[in-house]
N, C-alpha and C positions, 0 to 999 in steps of 0.2 A: 958853322960851316955854311957857305952860301952856294947851294947847288940848284941849278935851274931845273925844276921839275914841272911836269904837266900831266894832265889826264892821259891815261894809257901807260904811264911809267910804272915800273916795279922798282921800288927803292928799299934800302936798308935803313931802319930807324933805331935809335937808342931809346928804350923805354925804361923808366925808373920804377922801382917798387915803391910802395907807399912810405917806406922809411927814408926814401931819397938817398940811401947810402949805396944800394946795389942797383945794377941795371942789366938788361939783356938786349941784345941786338936782334931785331926781327924784321923780316921782309914783309912789305905790304904792296898792294896794287893801289895806285892813285886813281880812285874811281870818279871823283869830282873835284875839280881844282879851283873853283871860283868863289870860295867862301871868304868872308872878311877876316881880318886879323892874321893873315898868312896861315890859315888852317886849310886842311883838305879832308875829304871823306876817303877813308882807307878801308880796304878789305884785306884782312890778315891772310898770310900765306904760311903754310906749314909743310914740312917735309915728311911728316908722319902720315903716310898714305895707305897704311895697311887696312884701315876701315874708313869708308866714305859714308857720310850721312847724306840725306836727300838734298841738302843745300850746299854740298861740297862738290867741287869739280876739279879734276886733274888739269894742271897747266901743261899743255903739250908744247914741245919745241916748235910745232907748227903754229902755235898761237903768237909766237914772238916775231916781230918785224925787225928787231934790233937787239943785240946783246944776248946774254945767256943767264941761266939760273944755275947756281952751284949744284943743286940736287933736283930730282923730280919732286914736284910739289903740288899742293892743292890750294884752292881758294876756299875760305870758310865764310860764306855769305852771312850767316846768322850773327857773326861777331863784328860786323861792320861798325866803325867808330870814327871819331874826329881826331885828327893828328895835327900838331903844329909843325910847320916846315922847319922849325929850328932843330928838331931832333933827327932830321934826315942826314945820314952819314955818307951815302953814296947811291948812285943809280946802277941797277943791274941790267935792266932791259926795258923794252917797250913792247906792248902787245899791239897786234894789228887792229884796225878799225873793225873788221869782221869779228874778231875775237871779243872785242869790247861789246859789240852788239849782242853776241851770244851770252856774255856774262851779265849784261844789263837785263836781258830777258830772265835769266835765272834769279837775279836780284829782285826784279819786279814780281815774279811768280811767288817768291818767298815772302816779300813784304806787302804784296797786294797793291802795287802802284801802277800807274798808267805807263805804257811804253811809248 
């Protein structure tokens, strides 16, 4: 599926288990979109919000500049990973630039990078 995605987007991806027979669909934030080979850096999103760790933050409706999320959810910064654009099923929403800056600071605080 060819979906135009970019940094700030929240997308649904199909992730396969190691046996390649089963898969789960999971939402992620497109954190950085300029990688080679049609890959992007993704921060996973979870709707299990009952317990927040220091590197997790609730995605507020105020964070979105476009679209909606099906459920109240959180970003899980420590689980950031690389994703192929080939597994993107659909786009849910886009976060605002101010929200991206906020999440980038949380990311850099956790991983010790420059802002």
